[in-house]
C-alpha positions in Angstrom: 0.0 0.0 0.0 2.8 2.4 0.9 4.7 1.7 -2.3 1.5 2.3 -4.3 1.1 5.8 -2.6 4.8 6.5 -3.3 4.3 5.7 -7.0 1.3 8.0 -7.2 3.2 10.9 -5.5 6.1 10.5 -7.9 3.9 10.6 -10.9 4.2 13.7 -13.1 1.2 16.0 -12.6 0.0 17.9 -15.6 -2.5 20.6 -14.6 -4.0 20.7 -18.1 -5.4 18.6 -20.9 -2.0 18.4 -22.6 1.7 18.9 -21.8 3.1 22.4 -22.6 6.5 23.1 -24.1 9.2 24.5 -21.9 8.7 28.3 -22.1 12.2 29.0 -20.7 13.7 27.7 -23.9 11.8 30.0 -26.2 13.7 32.6 -28.2 12.5 36.0 -29.4 10.9 36.2 -32.8 13.7 37.0 -35.3 13.4 40.4 -37.0 14.8 41.2 -40.4 17.9 43.4 -40.5 17.5 46.9 -41.7 20.1 48.9 -43.7 20.2 52.6 -43.3 20.4 53.0 -47.1 17.1 51.1 -47.5 15.2 53.4 -45.1 13.3 55.8 -47.3 11.3 57.5 -44.6 11.1 57.3 -40.8 9.4 59.0 -37.8 9.7 58.4 -34.1 6.5 58.0 -32.1 5.7 57.9 -28.4 2.4 56.2 -27.4 0.7 55.4 -24.1 -0.7 52.0 -23.4 -3.3 52.4 -20.7 -3.7 49.2 -18.6 -7.3 50.1 -17.7 -8.4 49.5 -21.2 -10.0 46.1 -21.8 -7.5 45.0 -24.6 -4.5 45.9 -22.3 -5.7 43.9 -19.2 -3.3 41.0 -20.0 -0.4 43.4 -19.2 -1.9 44.4 -15.8 -3.1 41.0 -14.6 -2.4 38.8 -12.8 -1.5 41.1 -9.9 -0.1 38.0 -8.0 1.6 35.0 -9.7 -0.9 32.6 -11.2 0.0 29.4 -13.2 3.5 30.6 -13.6 2.4 33.9 -15.1 3.1 37.4 -13.7 2.2 40.9 -15.1 4.5 43.1 -17.1 5.8 45.5 -14.3 6.5 42.6 -12.0 8.5 40.8 -14.8 10.5 44.0 -15.5 11.3 44.5 -11.8 12.4 40.9 -11.4 14.6 41.3 -14.5 16.2 44.5 -13.1 16.7 42.9 -9.7 18.4 39.8 -11.3 20.6 41.9 -13.6 19.0 40.6 -16.8 17.9 44.1 -18.0 19.2 47.6 -17.3 16.8 50.4 -16.2 17.7 54.0 -17.4 16.8 57.2 -15.7 13.5 58.6 -17.1 13.9 62.0 -15.5 16.5 63.3 -17.9 15.5 62.0 -21.4 14.5 58.8 -23.2 17.9 58.1 -24.9 19.0 55.4 -22.4 22.0 57.3 -21.2 22.1 57.1 -17.4 21.7 53.6 -15.9 19.9 53.1 -12.6 20.4 50.6 -9.7 17.6 48.6 -8.3 17.8 50.7 -5.1 17.3 53.8 -7.3 14.2 52.2 -8.9 12.9 51.6 -5.4 13.3 55.2 -4.6 11.5 56.2 -7.8 8.6 54.1 -6.6 8.7 56.0 -3.2 9.8 52.8 -1.6 13.0 54.0 0.1 13.7 53.1 3.7 12.8 55.7 6.4 13.6 56.1 10.1 10.9 56.8 12.6 10.8 57.2 16.4 8.5 54.8 18.2 7.7 54.1 21.8 8.8 50.8 23.3 5.7 49.6 25.2 7.9 47.5 27.6 10.3 50.2 28.7 8.3 53.4 27.7 11.5 54.7 26.0 11.6 56.2 22.5 13.8 54.4 20.0 14.6 54.8 16.3 13.5 52.1 13.9 14.1 51.6 10.2 11.0 51.0 8.1 11.6 49.3 4.8 9.8 50.8 1.9 7.6 48.6 -0.4 7.2 48.8 -4.1 3.6 48.9 -5.1 3.4 47.5 -8.7 -0.4 48.2 -8.8 0.5 51.9 -9.0 1.7 51.3 -12.6 -1.4 52.1 -14.7 0.2 53.0 -18.0 3.3 52.3 -20.1 4.9 54.7 -22.5 6.3 53.1 -25.6 9.0 54.7 -27.8 9.0 53.3 -31.3 10.1 54.2 -34.8 8.1 53.8 -38.0 10.0 53.5 -41.2 9.4 52.6 -44.9 11.8 50.0 -46.2 12.3 50.5 -49.9 14.0 47.1 -50.3 10.8 45.3 -49.2 8.4 48.2 -50.1 6.8 48.0 -46.8 6.0 50.1 -43.7 7.5 48.6 -40.5 7.8 49.6 -36.9 10.4 48.8 -34.2 9.8 49.3 -30.5 12.8 51.1 -29.0 11.9 51.4 -25.3 9.3 50.9 -22.7 8.7 53.2 -19.7 6.2 52.4 -16.8 4.2 55.3 -15.6 3.2 55.4 -11.9 0.0 57.1 -10.8 -0.2 57.9 -7.1 -1.4 60.4 -4.5 0.6 62.0 -1.7 -0.7 61.1 1.8 0.0 64.7 3.0 -2.0 66.2 0.2 -5.6 66.7 1.3 -6.8 67.4 -2.2 -6.0 63.8 -3.3 -4.6 65.0 -6.6 -3.4 62.1 -8.8 0.3 62.5 -9.8 2.0 60.8 -12.7 5.6 59.8 -12.8 7.9 58.1 -15.3 9.8 55.5 -13.4 12.5 54.2 -15.7 13.2 53.3 -19.4 14.0 49.8 -20.5 15.8 49.3 -23.9 13.4 46.9 -25.7 15.9 44.9 -27.7 17.8 44.1 -24.5 14.5 43.0 -22.8 13.3 40.8 -25.6 15.0 37.6 -24.2 13.2 38.1 -20.9 9.9 39.0 -22.5 10.1 36.0 -24.8 10.4 33.5 -21.9 7.3 34.6 -20.0 3.7 33.9 -21.0 0.9 36.4 -21.1 -2.7 35.3 -21.1 -4.2 35.1 -24.6 -7.8 36.3 -23.9 -9.0 34.9 -27.2 -7.6 31.4 -27.1 -5.9 29.6 -24.2 -4.6 26.9 -26.5 -2.5 29.5 -28.4 0.1 30.6 -25.9 1.6 34.1 -26.3 4.6 35.7 -24.7 5.1 39.4 -23.8 7.4 39.7 -26.8 4.7 38.2 -29.1 2.2 40.7 -27.7 4.3 43.7 -28.5 5.7 42.5 -31.8 2.3 41.5 -33.1 0.7 44.7 -31.7 -1.9 43.0 -29.5 -2.4 46.2 -27.5 -4.4 49.4 -27.7 -2.7 52.8 -27.4 -2.8 56.5 -28.3 0.0 58.8 -29.5 1.2 61.5 -27.2 4.3 62.7 -29.1 6.0 62.6 -32.4 9.4 63.6 -33.6 9.1 67.2 -34.8 11.0 70.5 -35.2 9.7 71.9 -31.9 12.2 69.9 -29.7 9.9 66.9 -30.1 7.3 68.6 -28.0 4.4 66.5 -26.7 0.8 66.9 -27.9 -0.2 68.2 -24.4 2.1 71.1 -24.9 -0.1 72.7 -27.5 -3.5 71.2 -27.1 -5.7 69.3 -24.7 -8.9 67.4 -24.2 -10.8 66.3 -27.4 -8.4 68.2 -29.6 -5.5 66.2 -28.2 -7.3 63.0 -29.1 -8.0 64.3 -32.6 -4.3 65.3 -33.0 -3.3 61.7 -31.9 -5.6 60.3 -34.6 -4.2 62.7 -37.2 -0.7 61.6 -36.6 -1.8 57.9 -36.8 -3.6 58.6 -40.1 -0.6 60.5 -41.5 1.6 57.4 -41.1 -1.0 55.2 -42.7 -1.6 57.6 -45.6 2.1 58.0 -46.3 2.4 54.4 -47.3 -0.9 54.4 -49.2 0.1 57.5 -51.2 3.3 55.8 -52.5 1.2 53.4 -54.6 -0.9 53.9 -57.8 -4.2 52.0 -58.2 
């Protein structure tokens, strides 16, 4: 009887109808090389992916690990902590110039350690204690994506390459009675460096559980919704919010999107 139980306990448990492939061995989808001489036209675009939109929920959930899956910000933080990817300071620019340490990332989240005086209930004396700060991943409600659209005359096609990803934190200050929501860019991640990490972690495919999808698949195949907030321009690459707001800002975002689409269409005769 005991040997029978031991045999059962040693049996491989598959929590599914089939055995899945080892995701840790997956490689990023290869992208064709691009020669500078073949780029006929290009434009840099900055767009916001809001995690509260229905199509973008796979990037926000699960908030705790589930079936080996974690959300995007938790994955990036783990990659930074393990030294797999390098965060760059988002306060200066988006050109990946100044690397950050994990401790600096914690400070950007407002999770730095603080010292406070407390009363020891046993002795009645005051003493100083160190309170460790805590990163709150749920404060990341948006991601800013920097990408470049270009027309390759060798293949006669319009293509896009993601250059970087920046999480945006939304939070309120406890000492502010107005409860005003503040937005802060935490760090930039160079996307080509992060692809190996993104390609070995699954994200839920809301349309078909049988077709697994990695974070890299999601971004490369554009399974996300977003809106443009900035384009490369002569005005120091100013943001749309610098010259318009509200409904007009949304229309300006759509105009830039259509401009890119129409550029490719206008190159052809029908």
